[in-house]
PDB file with one MODEL, atoms N, CA, C and O in Angstrom:
MODEL        1
ATOM      1  N   UNK A   1      22.531  19.413  23.179  1.00  0.00           N
ATOM      2  CA  UNK A   1      22.368  18.227  23.975  1.00  0.00           C
ATOM      3  C   UNK A   1      22.615  18.562  25.450  1.00  0.00           C
ATOM      4  O   UNK A   1      23.589  19.236  25.786  1.00  0.00           O
ATOM      5  N   UNK A   2      21.742  18.093  26.308  1.00  0.00           N
ATOM      6  CA  UNK A   2      21.914  18.325  27.743  1.00  0.00           C
ATOM      7  C   UNK A   2      22.752  17.201  28.342  1.00  0.00           C
ATOM      8  O   UNK A   2      22.569  16.026  28.022  1.00  0.00           O
ATOM      9  N   UNK A   3      23.672  17.587  29.215  1.00  0.00           N
ATOM     10  CA  UNK A   3      24.514  16.631  29.927  1.00  0.00           C
ATOM     11  C   UNK A   3      24.108  16.626  31.395  1.00  0.00           C
ATOM     12  O   UNK A   3      23.528  17.594  31.887  1.00  0.00           O
ATOM     13  N   UNK A   4      24.415  15.534  32.091  1.00  0.00           N
ATOM     14  CA  UNK A   4      24.093  15.435  33.516  1.00  0.00           C
ATOM     15  C   UNK A   4      25.295  15.888  34.337  1.00  0.00           C
ATOM     16  O   UNK A   4      26.434  15.516  34.057  1.00  0.00           O
ATOM     17  N   UNK A   5      25.014  16.706  35.365  1.00  0.00           N
ATOM     18  CA  UNK A   5      26.048  17.232  36.256  1.00  0.00           C
ATOM     19  C   UNK A   5      25.634  17.035  37.711  1.00  0.00           C
ATOM     20  O   UNK A   5      24.448  17.012  38.040  1.00  0.00           O
ATOM     21  N   UNK A   6      26.639  16.893  38.573  1.00  0.00           N
ATOM     22  CA  UNK A   6      26.439  16.935  40.015  1.00  0.00           C
ATOM     23  C   UNK A   6      27.122  18.203  40.510  1.00  0.00           C
ATOM     24  O   UNK A   6      28.283  18.464  40.195  1.00  0.00           O
ATOM     25  N   UNK A   7      26.379  18.989  41.294  1.00  0.00           N
ATOM     26  CA  UNK A   7      26.895  20.242  41.835  1.00  0.00           C
ATOM     27  C   UNK A   7      26.994  20.095  43.345  1.00  0.00           C
ATOM     28  O   UNK A   7      26.024  19.726  44.007  1.00  0.00           O
ATOM     29  N   UNK A   8      28.165  20.384  43.880  1.00  0.00           N
ATOM     30  CA  UNK A   8      28.363  20.389  45.328  1.00  0.00           C
ATOM     31  C   UNK A   8      28.274  21.826  45.804  1.00  0.00           C
ATOM     32  O   UNK A   8      28.964  22.711  45.297  1.00  0.00           O
ATOM     33  N   UNK A   9      27.412  22.042  46.790  1.00  0.00           N
ATOM     34  CA  UNK A   9      27.231  23.381  47.345  1.00  0.00           C
ATOM     35  C   UNK A   9      27.516  23.315  48.848  1.00  0.00           C
ATOM     36  O   UNK A   9      26.874  22.551  49.568  1.00  0.00           O
ATOM     37  N   UNK A  10      28.465  24.103  49.314  1.00  0.00           N
ATOM     38  CA  UNK A  10      28.760  24.198  50.742  1.00  0.00           C
ATOM     39  C   UNK A  10      27.885  25.288  51.342  1.00  0.00           C
ATOM     40  O   UNK A  10      28.069  26.473  51.064  1.00  0.00           O
ATOM     41  N   UNK A  11      26.931  24.872  52.169  1.00  0.00           N
ATOM     42  CA  UNK A  11      25.978  25.799  52.780  1.00  0.00           C
ATOM     43  C   UNK A  11      25.874  25.426  54.257  1.00  0.00           C
ATOM     44  O   UNK A  11      25.227  24.441  54.612  1.00  0.00           O
ATOM     45  N   UNK A  12      26.497  26.197  55.089  1.00  0.00           N
ATOM     46  CA  UNK A  12      26.541  25.895  56.518  1.00  0.00           C
ATOM     47  C   UNK A  12      25.140  25.718  57.101  1.00  0.00           C
ATOM     48  O   UNK A  12      24.284  26.591  56.955  1.00  0.00           O
ATOM     49  N   UNK A  13      24.913  24.583  57.760  1.00  0.00           N
ATOM     50  CA  UNK A  13      23.660  24.328  58.459  1.00  0.00           C
ATOM     51  C   UNK A  13      22.474  23.949  57.593  1.00  0.00           C
ATOM     52  O   UNK A  13      21.363  23.835  58.111  1.00  0.00           O
ATOM     53  N   UNK A  14      22.664  23.748  56.296  1.00  0.00           N
ATOM     54  CA  UNK A  14      21.525  23.461  55.409  1.00  0.00           C
ATOM     55  C   UNK A  14      20.747  22.223  55.855  1.00  0.00           C
ATOM     56  O   UNK A  14      19.530  22.155  55.680  1.00  0.00           O
ATOM     57  N   UNK A  15      21.441  21.256  56.424  1.00  0.00           N
ATOM     58  CA  UNK A  15      20.770  20.026  56.851  1.00  0.00           C
ATOM     59  C   UNK A  15      19.838  20.204  58.032  1.00  0.00           C
ATOM     60  O   UNK A  15      19.028  19.324  58.322  1.00  0.00           O
ATOM     61  N   UNK A  16      19.944  21.331  58.715  1.00  0.00           N
ATOM     62  CA  UNK A  16      19.087  21.609  59.879  1.00  0.00           C
ATOM     63  C   UNK A  16      17.954  22.568  59.549  1.00  0.00           C
ATOM     64  O   UNK A  16      17.148  22.903  60.418  1.00  0.00           O
ATOM     65  N   UNK A  17      17.889  23.008  58.306  1.00  0.00           N
ATOM     66  CA  UNK A  17      16.847  23.962  57.912  1.00  0.00           C
ATOM     67  C   UNK A  17      15.472  23.277  57.919  1.00  0.00           C
ATOM     68  O   UNK A  17      15.364  22.112  57.537  1.00  0.00           O
ATOM     69  N   UNK A  18      14.437  23.983  58.345  1.00  0.00           N
ATOM     70  CA  UNK A  18      13.089  23.400  58.321  1.00  0.00           C
ATOM     71  C   UNK A  18      12.572  23.244  56.893  1.00  0.00           C
ATOM     72  O   UNK A  18      13.071  23.872  55.960  1.00  0.00           O
ATOM     73  N   UNK A  19      11.586  22.411  56.754  1.00  0.00           N
ATOM     74  CA  UNK A  19      10.970  22.112  55.464  1.00  0.00           C
ATOM     75  C   UNK A  19      10.580  23.393  54.721  1.00  0.00           C
ATOM     76  O   UNK A  19      10.816  23.506  53.518  1.00  0.00           O
ATOM     77  N   UNK A  20       9.993  24.341  55.417  1.00  0.00           N
ATOM     78  CA  UNK A  20       9.534  25.581  54.792  1.00  0.00           C
ATOM     79  C   UNK A  20      10.688  26.354  54.174  1.00  0.00           C
ATOM     80  O   UNK A  20      10.551  26.923  53.090  1.00  0.00           O
ATOM     81  N   UNK A  21      11.827  26.376  54.861  1.00  0.00           N
ATOM     82  CA  UNK A  21      12.995  27.082  54.326  1.00  0.00           C
ATOM     83  C   UNK A  21      13.511  26.393  53.072  1.00  0.00           C
ATOM     84  O   UNK A  21      13.926  27.059  52.123  1.00  0.00           O
ATOM     85  N   UNK A  22      13.488  25.070  53.059  1.00  0.00           N
ATOM     86  CA  UNK A  22      13.911  24.338  51.866  1.00  0.00           C
ATOM     87  C   UNK A  22      12.954  24.584  50.705  1.00  0.00           C
ATOM     88  O   UNK A  22      13.377  24.650  49.551  1.00  0.00           O
ATOM     89  N   UNK A  23      11.677  24.720  51.008  1.00  0.00           N
ATOM     90  CA  UNK A  23      10.696  25.048  49.964  1.00  0.00           C
ATOM     91  C   UNK A  23      10.989  26.426  49.365  1.00  0.00           C
ATOM     92  O   UNK A  23      10.839  26.622  48.159  1.00  0.00           O
ATOM     93  N   UNK A  24      11.402  27.373  50.198  1.00  0.00           N
ATOM     94  CA  UNK A  24      11.762  28.703  49.708  1.00  0.00           C
ATOM     95  C   UNK A  24      12.971  28.631  48.782  1.00  0.00           C
ATOM     96  O   UNK A  24      13.016  29.314  47.759  1.00  0.00           O
ATOM     97  N   UNK A  25      13.950  27.801  49.141  1.00  0.00           N
ATOM     98  CA  UNK A  25      15.135  27.618  48.301  1.00  0.00           C
ATOM     99  C   UNK A  25      14.725  27.030  46.949  1.00  0.00           C
ATOM    100  O   UNK A  25      15.187  27.482  45.901  1.00  0.00           O
ATOM    101  N   UNK A  26      13.854  26.022  46.984  1.00  0.00           N
ATOM    102  CA  UNK A  26      13.383  25.397  45.740  1.00  0.00           C
ATOM    103  C   UNK A  26      12.636  26.399  44.872  1.00  0.00           C
ATOM    104  O   UNK A  26      12.796  26.413  43.651  1.00  0.00           O
ATOM    105  N   UNK A  27      11.826  27.230  45.498  1.00  0.00           N
ATOM    106  CA  UNK A  27      11.078  28.228  44.738  1.00  0.00           C
ATOM    107  C   UNK A  27      12.015  29.224  44.063  1.00  0.00           C
ATOM    108  O   UNK A  27      11.823  29.572  42.898  1.00  0.00           O
ATOM    109  N   UNK A  28      13.030  29.682  44.798  1.00  0.00           N
ATOM    110  CA  UNK A  28      13.996  30.625  44.222  1.00  0.00           C
ATOM    111  C   UNK A  28      14.751  29.969  43.059  1.00  0.00           C
ATOM    112  O   UNK A  28      14.969  30.593  42.021  1.00  0.00           O
ATOM    113  N   UNK A  29      15.144  28.715  43.245  1.00  0.00           N
ATOM    114  CA  UNK A  29      15.847  27.995  42.189  1.00  0.00           C
ATOM    115  C   UNK A  29      14.976  27.867  40.946  1.00  0.00           C
ATOM    116  O   UNK A  29      15.435  28.133  39.835  1.00  0.00           O
ATOM    117  N   UNK A  30      13.733  27.465  41.124  1.00  0.00           N
ATOM    118  CA  UNK A  30      12.818  27.302  39.988  1.00  0.00           C
ATOM    119  C   UNK A  30      12.562  28.619  39.262  1.00  0.00           C
ATOM    120  O   UNK A  30      12.441  28.643  38.037  1.00  0.00           O
ATOM    121  N   UNK A  31      12.481  29.694  40.004  1.00  0.00           N
ATOM    122  CA  UNK A  31      12.253  31.010  39.401  1.00  0.00           C
ATOM    123  C   UNK A  31      13.417  31.372  38.464  1.00  0.00           C
ATOM    124  O   UNK A  31      13.201  31.833  37.344  1.00  0.00           O
ATOM    125  N   UNK A  32      14.637  31.159  38.932  1.00  0.00           N
ATOM    126  CA  UNK A  32      15.808  31.464  38.105  1.00  0.00           C
ATOM    127  C   UNK A  32      15.886  30.510  36.915  1.00  0.00           C
ATOM    128  O   UNK A  32      16.241  30.929  35.813  1.00  0.00           O
ATOM    129  N   UNK A  33      15.560  29.240  37.121  1.00  0.00           N
ATOM    130  CA  UNK A  33      15.557  28.283  36.015  1.00  0.00           C
ATOM    131  C   UNK A  33      14.582  28.716  34.927  1.00  0.00           C
ATOM    132  O   UNK A  33      14.890  28.603  33.740  1.00  0.00           O
ATOM    133  N   UNK A  34      13.419  29.206  35.317  1.00  0.00           N
ATOM    134  CA  UNK A  34      12.443  29.709  34.343  1.00  0.00           C
ATOM    135  C   UNK A  34      13.021  30.869  33.537  1.00  0.00           C
ATOM    136  O   UNK A  34      12.795  30.969  32.331  1.00  0.00           O
ATOM    137  N   UNK A  35      13.764  31.740  34.207  1.00  0.00           N
ATOM    138  CA  UNK A  35      14.376  32.881  33.521  1.00  0.00           C
ATOM    139  C   UNK A  35      15.454  32.436  32.532  1.00  0.00           C
ATOM    140  O   UNK A  35      15.618  33.046  31.475  1.00  0.00           O
ATOM    141  N   UNK A  36      16.188  31.373  32.873  1.00  0.00           N
ATOM    142  CA  UNK A  36      17.288  30.912  32.026  1.00  0.00           C
ATOM    143  C   UNK A  36      16.825  30.123  30.806  1.00  0.00           C
ATOM    144  O   UNK A  36      17.552  30.040  29.816  1.00  0.00           O
ATOM    145  N   UNK A  37      15.647  29.552  30.860  1.00  0.00           N
ATOM    146  CA  UNK A  37      15.122  28.838  29.700  1.00  0.00           C
ATOM    147  C   UNK A  37      15.421  27.348  29.706  1.00  0.00           C
ATOM    148  O   UNK A  37      15.644  26.747  30.756  1.00  0.00           O
ATOM    149  N   UNK A  38      15.421  26.762  28.510  1.00  0.00           N
ATOM    150  CA  UNK A  38      15.440  25.309  28.378  1.00  0.00           C
ATOM    151  C   UNK A  38      16.818  24.671  28.432  1.00  0.00           C
ATOM    152  O   UNK A  38      16.914  23.448  28.330  1.00  0.00           O
ATOM    153  N   UNK A  39      17.874  25.431  28.585  1.00  0.00           N
ATOM    154  CA  UNK A  39      19.220  24.870  28.563  1.00  0.00           C
ATOM    155  C   UNK A  39      19.692  24.286  29.869  1.00  0.00           C
ATOM    156  O   UNK A  39      20.791  23.736  29.937  1.00  0.00           O
ATOM    157  N   UNK A  40      18.878  24.394  30.923  1.00  0.00           N
ATOM    158  CA  UNK A  40      19.267  23.876  32.237  1.00  0.00           C
ATOM    159  C   UNK A  40      18.019  23.407  32.991  1.00  0.00           C
ATOM    160  O   UNK A  40      16.978  24.064  32.966  1.00  0.00           O
ATOM    161  N   UNK A  41      18.144  22.261  33.659  1.00  0.00           N
ATOM    162  CA  UNK A  41      17.014  21.663  34.375  1.00  0.00           C
ATOM    163  C   UNK A  41      17.517  21.030  35.668  1.00  0.00           C
ATOM    164  O   UNK A  41      18.501  20.290  35.658  1.00  0.00           O
ATOM    165  N   UNK A  42      16.850  21.317  36.767  1.00  0.00           N
ATOM    166  CA  UNK A  42      17.174  20.739  38.068  1.00  0.00           C
ATOM    167  C   UNK A  42      16.387  19.449  38.217  1.00  0.00           C
ATOM    168  O   UNK A  42      15.167  19.449  38.053  1.00  0.00           O
ATOM    169  N   UNK A  43      17.067  18.345  38.527  1.00  0.00           N
ATOM    170  CA  UNK A  43      16.390  17.071  38.722  1.00  0.00           C
ATOM    171  C   UNK A  43      16.057  16.830  40.188  1.00  0.00           C
ATOM    172  O   UNK A  43      14.905  16.555  40.521  1.00  0.00           O
ATOM    173  N   UNK A  44      17.051  16.929  41.069  1.00  0.00           N
ATOM    174  CA  UNK A  44      16.841  16.761  42.506  1.00  0.00           C
ATOM    175  C   UNK A  44      18.125  17.093  43.246  1.00  0.00           C
ATOM    176  O   UNK A  44      19.181  17.283  42.642  1.00  0.00           O
ATOM    177  N   UNK A  45      18.012  17.160  44.572  1.00  0.00           N
ATOM    178  CA  UNK A  45      19.173  17.455  45.410  1.00  0.00           C
ATOM    179  C   UNK A  45      19.161  16.553  46.632  1.00  0.00           C
ATOM    180  O   UNK A  45      18.108  16.154  47.128  1.00  0.00           O
ATOM    181  N   UNK A  46      20.361  16.245  47.102  1.00  0.00           N
ATOM    182  CA  UNK A  46      20.546  15.512  48.352  1.00  0.00           C
ATOM    183  C   UNK A  46      21.099  16.511  49.360  1.00  0.00           C
ATOM    184  O   UNK A  46      22.059  17.226  49.074  1.00  0.00           O
ATOM    185  N   UNK A  47      20.489  16.557  50.538  1.00  0.00           N
ATOM    186  CA  UNK A  47      20.899  17.516  51.553  1.00  0.00           C
ATOM    187  C   UNK A  47      21.613  16.778  52.671  1.00  0.00           C
ATOM    188  O   UNK A  47      21.088  15.815  53.231  1.00  0.00           O
ATOM    189  N   UNK A  48      22.818  17.239  52.992  1.00  0.00           N
ATOM    190  CA  UNK A  48      23.598  16.699  54.097  1.00  0.00           C
ATOM    191  C   UNK A  48      23.722  17.795  55.159  1.00  0.00           C
ATOM    192  O   UNK A  48      23.031  18.811  55.083  1.00  0.00           O
ATOM    193  N   UNK A  49      24.581  17.598  56.127  1.00  0.00           N
ATOM    194  CA  UNK A  49      24.702  18.577  57.209  1.00  0.00           C
ATOM    195  C   UNK A  49      25.017  19.981  56.700  1.00  0.00           C
ATOM    196  O   UNK A  49      24.259  20.919  56.947  1.00  0.00           O
ATOM    197  N   UNK A  50      26.123  20.122  55.998  1.00  0.00           N
ATOM    198  CA  UNK A  50      26.553  21.441  55.534  1.00  0.00           C
ATOM    199  C   UNK A  50      26.770  21.499  54.027  1.00  0.00           C
ATOM    200  O   UNK A  50      27.491  22.365  53.533  1.00  0.00           O
ATOM    201  N   UNK A  51      26.147  20.579  53.300  1.00  0.00           N
ATOM    202  CA  UNK A  51      26.313  20.528  51.852  1.00  0.00           C
ATOM    203  C   UNK A  51      25.026  20.078  51.189  1.00  0.00           C
ATOM    204  O   UNK A  51      24.195  19.400  51.792  1.00  0.00           O
ATOM    205  N   UNK A  52      24.884  20.469  49.946  1.00  0.00           N
ATOM    206  CA  UNK A  52      23.881  19.847  49.096  1.00  0.00           C
ATOM    207  C   UNK A  52      24.606  19.311  47.871  1.00  0.00           C
ATOM    208  O   UNK A  52      25.614  19.862  47.429  1.00  0.00           O
ATOM    209  N   UNK A  53      24.069  18.231  47.339  1.00  0.00           N
ATOM    210  CA  UNK A  53      24.562  17.638  46.102  1.00  0.00           C
ATOM    211  C   UNK A  53      23.383  17.655  45.140  1.00  0.00           C
ATOM    212  O   UNK A  53      22.422  16.904  45.308  1.00  0.00           O
ATOM    213  N   UNK A  54      23.462  18.503  44.147  1.00  0.00           N
ATOM    214  CA  UNK A  54      22.354  18.716  43.226  1.00  0.00           C
ATOM    215  C   UNK A  54      22.645  18.037  41.895  1.00  0.00           C
ATOM    216  O   UNK A  54      23.774  18.063  41.403  1.00  0.00           O
ATOM    217  N   UNK A  55      21.623  17.434  41.324  1.00  0.00           N
ATOM    218  CA  UNK A  55      21.752  16.780  40.024  1.00  0.00           C
ATOM    219  C   UNK A  55      20.982  17.623  39.009  1.00  0.00           C
ATOM    220  O   UNK A  55      19.789  17.883  39.161  1.00  0.00           O
ATOM    221  N   UNK A  56      21.701  18.037  37.973  1.00  0.00           N
ATOM    222  CA  UNK A  56      21.133  18.901  36.940  1.00  0.00           C
ATOM    223  C   UNK A  56      21.380  18.308  35.561  1.00  0.00           C
ATOM    224  O   UNK A  56      22.329  17.551  35.353  1.00  0.00           O
ATOM    225  N   UNK A  57      20.525  18.659  34.641  1.00  0.00           N
ATOM    226  CA  UNK A  57      20.795  18.491  33.223  1.00  0.00           C
ATOM    227  C   UNK A  57      21.070  19.896  32.698  1.00  0.00           C
ATOM    228  O   UNK A  57      20.334  20.835  33.001  1.00  0.00           O
ATOM    229  N   UNK A  58      22.126  20.031  31.917  1.00  0.00           N
ATOM    230  CA  UNK A  58      22.456  21.364  31.404  1.00  0.00           C
ATOM    231  C   UNK A  58      23.237  21.264  30.107  1.00  0.00           C
ATOM    232  O   UNK A  58      23.902  20.266  29.830  1.00  0.00           O
ATOM    233  N   UNK A  59      23.138  22.310  29.333  1.00  0.00           N
ATOM    234  CA  UNK A  59      23.887  22.407  28.088  1.00  0.00           C
ATOM    235  C   UNK A  59      25.384  22.487  28.373  1.00  0.00           C
ATOM    236  O   UNK A  59      26.201  21.908  27.657  1.00  0.00           O
ATOM    237  N   UNK A  60      25.731  23.229  29.455  1.00  0.00           N
ATOM    238  CA  UNK A  60      27.137  23.358  29.831  1.00  0.00           C
ATOM    239  C   UNK A  60      27.238  23.870  31.265  1.00  0.00           C
ATOM    240  O   UNK A  60      26.239  24.246  31.878  1.00  0.00           O
ATOM    241  N   UNK A  61      28.468  23.877  31.790  1.00  0.00           N
ATOM    242  CA  UNK A  61      28.712  24.326  33.164  1.00  0.00           C
ATOM    243  C   UNK A  61      28.408  25.810  33.338  1.00  0.00           C
ATOM    244  O   UNK A  61      28.024  26.241  34.426  1.00  0.00           O
ATOM    245  N   UNK A  62      28.574  26.581  32.294  1.00  0.00           N
ATOM    246  CA  UNK A  62      28.354  28.029  32.390  1.00  0.00           C
ATOM    247  C   UNK A  62      26.916  28.346  32.808  1.00  0.00           C
ATOM    248  O   UNK A  62      26.693  29.266  33.594  1.00  0.00           O
ATOM    249  N   UNK A  63      25.952  27.604  32.297  1.00  0.00           N
ATOM    250  CA  UNK A  63      24.549  27.828  32.685  1.00  0.00           C
ATOM    251  C   UNK A  63      24.317  27.488  34.147  1.00  0.00           C
ATOM    252  O   UNK A  63      23.543  28.160  34.828  1.00  0.00           O
ATOM    253  N   UNK A  64      24.984  26.449  34.634  1.00  0.00           N
ATOM    254  CA  UNK A  64      24.857  26.088  36.046  1.00  0.00           C
ATOM    255  C   UNK A  64      25.465  27.183  36.919  1.00  0.00           C
ATOM    256  O   UNK A  64      24.894  27.552  37.945  1.00  0.00           O
ATOM    257  N   UNK A  65      26.609  27.697  36.515  1.00  0.00           N
ATOM    258  CA  UNK A  65      27.230  28.797  37.260  1.00  0.00           C
ATOM    259  C   UNK A  65      26.331  30.041  37.256  1.00  0.00           C
ATOM    260  O   UNK A  65      26.181  30.707  38.281  1.00  0.00           O
ATOM    261  N   UNK A  66      25.738  30.347  36.101  1.00  0.00           N
ATOM    262  CA  UNK A  66      24.840  31.504  35.995  1.00  0.00           C
ATOM    263  C   UNK A  66      23.630  31.320  36.913  1.00  0.00           C
ATOM    264  O   UNK A  66      23.211  32.263  37.584  1.00  0.00           O
ATOM    265  N   UNK A  67      23.077  30.123  36.944  1.00  0.00           N
ATOM    266  CA  UNK A  67      21.959  29.838  37.848  1.00  0.00           C
ATOM    267  C   UNK A  67      22.372  30.085  39.288  1.00  0.00           C
ATOM    268  O   UNK A  67      21.632  30.711  40.046  1.00  0.00           O
ATOM    269  N   UNK A  68      23.546  29.600  39.674  1.00  0.00           N
ATOM    270  CA  UNK A  68      24.027  29.765  41.042  1.00  0.00           C
ATOM    271  C   UNK A  68      24.174  31.244  41.406  1.00  0.00           C
ATOM    272  O   UNK A  68      23.773  31.665  42.491  1.00  0.00           O
ATOM    273  N   UNK A  69      24.746  32.019  40.499  1.00  0.00           N
ATOM    274  CA  UNK A  69      24.942  33.453  40.757  1.00  0.00           C
ATOM    275  C   UNK A  69      23.596  34.147  40.919  1.00  0.00           C
ATOM    276  O   UNK A  69      23.385  34.875  41.889  1.00  0.00           O
ATOM    277  N   UNK A  70      22.698  33.929  39.987  1.00  0.00           N
ATOM    278  CA  UNK A  70      21.392  34.612  40.030  1.00  0.00           C
ATOM    279  C   UNK A  70      20.561  34.191  41.232  1.00  0.00           C
ATOM    280  O   UNK A  70      19.844  35.010  41.807  1.00  0.00           O
ATOM    281  N   UNK A  71      20.649  32.918  41.618  1.00  0.00           N
ATOM    282  CA  UNK A  71      19.846  32.419  42.733  1.00  0.00           C
ATOM    283  C   UNK A  71      20.497  32.699  44.086  1.00  0.00           C
ATOM    284  O   UNK A  71      19.844  32.605  45.125  1.00  0.00           O
ATOM    285  N   UNK A  72      21.780  33.040  44.069  1.00  0.00           N
ATOM    286  CA  UNK A  72      22.479  33.319  45.321  1.00  0.00           C
ATOM    287  C   UNK A  72      22.977  32.071  46.025  1.00  0.00           C
ATOM    288  O   UNK A  72      23.153  32.075  47.243  1.00  0.00           O
ATOM    289  N   UNK A  73      23.206  31.006  45.272  1.00  0.00           N
ATOM    290  CA  UNK A  73      23.708  29.749  45.824  1.00  0.00           C
ATOM    291  C   UNK A  73      25.175  29.572  45.434  1.00  0.00           C
ATOM    292  O   UNK A  73      25.583  30.003  44.356  1.00  0.00           O
ATOM    293  N   UNK A  74      25.974  28.941  46.301  1.00  0.00           N
ATOM    294  CA  UNK A  74      27.320  28.585  45.860  1.00  0.00           C
ATOM    295  C   UNK A  74      27.271  27.405  44.893  1.00  0.00           C
ATOM    296  O   UNK A  74      26.332  26.609  44.927  1.00  0.00           O
ATOM    297  N   UNK A  75      28.255  27.296  44.055  1.00  0.00           N
ATOM    298  CA  UNK A  75      28.456  26.113  43.204  1.00  0.00           C
ATOM    299  C   UNK A  75      29.934  25.779  43.335  1.00  0.00           C
ATOM    300  O   UNK A  75      30.733  26.097  42.455  1.00  0.00           O
ATOM    301  N   UNK A  76      30.289  25.137  44.438  1.00  0.00           N
ATOM    302  CA  UNK A  76      31.689  24.913  44.790  1.00  0.00           C
ATOM    303  C   UNK A  76      32.376  23.912  43.882  1.00  0.00           C
ATOM    304  O   UNK A  76      33.581  24.010  43.645  1.00  0.00           O
ATOM    305  N   UNK A  77      31.629  22.956  43.375  1.00  0.00           N
ATOM    306  CA  UNK A  77      32.172  21.995  42.410  1.00  0.00           C
ATOM    307  C   UNK A  77      31.061  21.615  41.448  1.00  0.00           C
ATOM    308  O   UNK A  77      29.933  21.354  41.865  1.00  0.00           O
ATOM    309  N   UNK A  78      31.379  21.585  40.167  1.00  0.00           N
ATOM    310  CA  UNK A  78      30.451  21.157  39.123  1.00  0.00           C
ATOM    311  C   UNK A  78      31.158  20.061  38.347  1.00  0.00           C
ATOM    312  O   UNK A  78      32.183  20.298  37.709  1.00  0.00           O
ATOM    313  N   UNK A  79      30.601  18.856  38.407  1.00  0.00           N
ATOM    314  CA  UNK A  79      31.247  17.700  37.793  1.00  0.00           C
ATOM    315  C   UNK A  79      30.278  17.034  36.827  1.00  0.00           C
ATOM    316  O   UNK A  79      29.140  16.734  37.187  1.00  0.00           O
ATOM    317  N   UNK A  80      30.730  16.805  35.609  1.00  0.00           N
ATOM    318  CA  UNK A  80      29.892  16.106  34.634  1.00  0.00           C
ATOM    319  C   UNK A  80      29.857  14.619  34.962  1.00  0.00           C
ATOM    320  O   UNK A  80      30.890  14.019  35.259  1.00  0.00           O
ATOM    321  N   UNK A  81      28.683  14.034  34.908  1.00  0.00           N
ATOM    322  CA  UNK A  81      28.512  12.594  35.129  1.00  0.00           C
ATOM    323  C   UNK A  81      28.876  11.885  33.830  1.00  0.00           C
ATOM    324  O   UNK A  81      28.313  12.186  32.778  1.00  0.00           O
ATOM    325  N   UNK A  82      29.801  10.959  33.898  1.00  0.00           N
ATOM    326  CA  UNK A  82      30.257  10.225  32.714  1.00  0.00           C
ATOM    327  C   UNK A  82      29.452   8.956  32.473  1.00  0.00           C
ATOM    328  O   UNK A  82      29.190   8.592  31.326  1.00  0.00           O
ATOM    329  N   UNK A  83      29.055   8.278  33.559  1.00  0.00           N
ATOM    330  CA  UNK A  83      28.233   7.076  33.441  1.00  0.00           C
ATOM    331  C   UNK A  83      27.611   6.793  34.796  1.00  0.00           C
ATOM    332  O   UNK A  83      27.895   7.480  35.778  1.00  0.00           O
ATOM    333  N   UNK A  84      26.769   5.789  34.841  1.00  0.00           N
ATOM    334  CA  UNK A  84      26.101   5.414  36.084  1.00  0.00           C
ATOM    335  C   UNK A  84      26.423   3.970  36.422  1.00  0.00           C
ATOM    336  O   UNK A  84      26.716   3.158  35.544  1.00  0.00           O
ATOM    337  N   UNK A  85      26.364   3.667  37.708  1.00  0.00           N
ATOM    338  CA  UNK A  85      26.606   2.337  38.226  1.00  0.00           C
ATOM    339  C   UNK A  85      25.505   2.024  39.224  1.00  0.00           C
ATOM    340  O   UNK A  85      25.204   2.851  40.084  1.00  0.00           O
ATOM    341  N   UNK A  86      24.902   0.853  39.129  1.00  0.00           N
ATOM    342  CA  UNK A  86      23.887   0.462  40.108  1.00  0.00           C
ATOM    343  C   UNK A  86      23.915  -1.051  40.306  1.00  0.00           C
ATOM    344  O   UNK A  86      24.564  -1.761  39.538  1.00  0.00           O
ATOM    345  N   UNK A  87      23.216  -1.558  41.332  1.00  0.00           N
ATOM    346  CA  UNK A  87      23.270  -2.976  41.653  1.00  0.00           C
ATOM    347  C   UNK A  87      22.800  -3.907  40.543  1.00  0.00           C
ATOM    348  O   UNK A  87      23.202  -5.069  40.502  1.00  0.00           O
ATOM    349  N   UNK A  88      21.967  -3.419  39.655  1.00  0.00           N
ATOM    350  CA  UNK A  88      21.451  -4.293  38.598  1.00  0.00           C
ATOM    351  C   UNK A  88      22.531  -4.652  37.560  1.00  0.00           C
ATOM    352  O   UNK A  88      22.324  -5.521  36.714  1.00  0.00           O
ATOM    353  N   UNK A  89      23.663  -3.982  37.638  1.00  0.00           N
ATOM    354  CA  UNK A  89      24.740  -4.244  36.688  1.00  0.00           C
ATOM    355  C   UNK A  89      25.592  -5.454  37.096  1.00  0.00           C
ATOM    356  O   UNK A  89      26.399  -5.933  36.300  1.00  0.00           O
ATOM    357  N   UNK A  90      25.420  -5.948  38.320  1.00  0.00           N
ATOM    358  CA  UNK A  90      26.212  -7.073  38.816  1.00  0.00           C
ATOM    359  C   UNK A  90      25.591  -8.394  38.365  1.00  0.00           C
ATOM    360  O   UNK A  90      24.402  -8.627  38.579  1.00  0.00           O
ATOM    361  N   UNK A  91      26.387  -9.249  37.747  1.00  0.00           N
ATOM    362  CA  UNK A  91      25.829 -10.553  37.342  1.00  0.00           C
ATOM    363  C   UNK A  91      25.464 -11.399  38.555  1.00  0.00           C
ATOM    364  O   UNK A  91      26.109 -11.319  39.600  1.00  0.00           O
ATOM    365  N   UNK A  92      24.450 -12.189  38.404  1.00  0.00           N
ATOM    366  CA  UNK A  92      23.981 -13.050  39.493  1.00  0.00           C
ATOM    367  C   UNK A  92      24.651 -14.401  39.425  1.00  0.00           C
ATOM    368  O   UNK A  92      24.385 -15.265  40.260  1.00  0.00           O
TER     369      UNK A  92
ENDMDL
END
């Protein structure tokens, strides 16, 4: 069973990188994901000034760490998502 995780990556200046550089990062990530197989899947990432917050589905944290090592990305924090909260949950 795949679980949802949020990964915090501290990457100095990532928020100022041009679109092309971010595309290169995505390509490298996808290449490593292909090598690792079906136990890990990248959904999307949010880019801030010096951090990214990536949302993954994975069998376990070890696969996320392995992806980070092979791709050359930090994985400073890996947190399993326990549940979700959104505005539609508030009664009217």
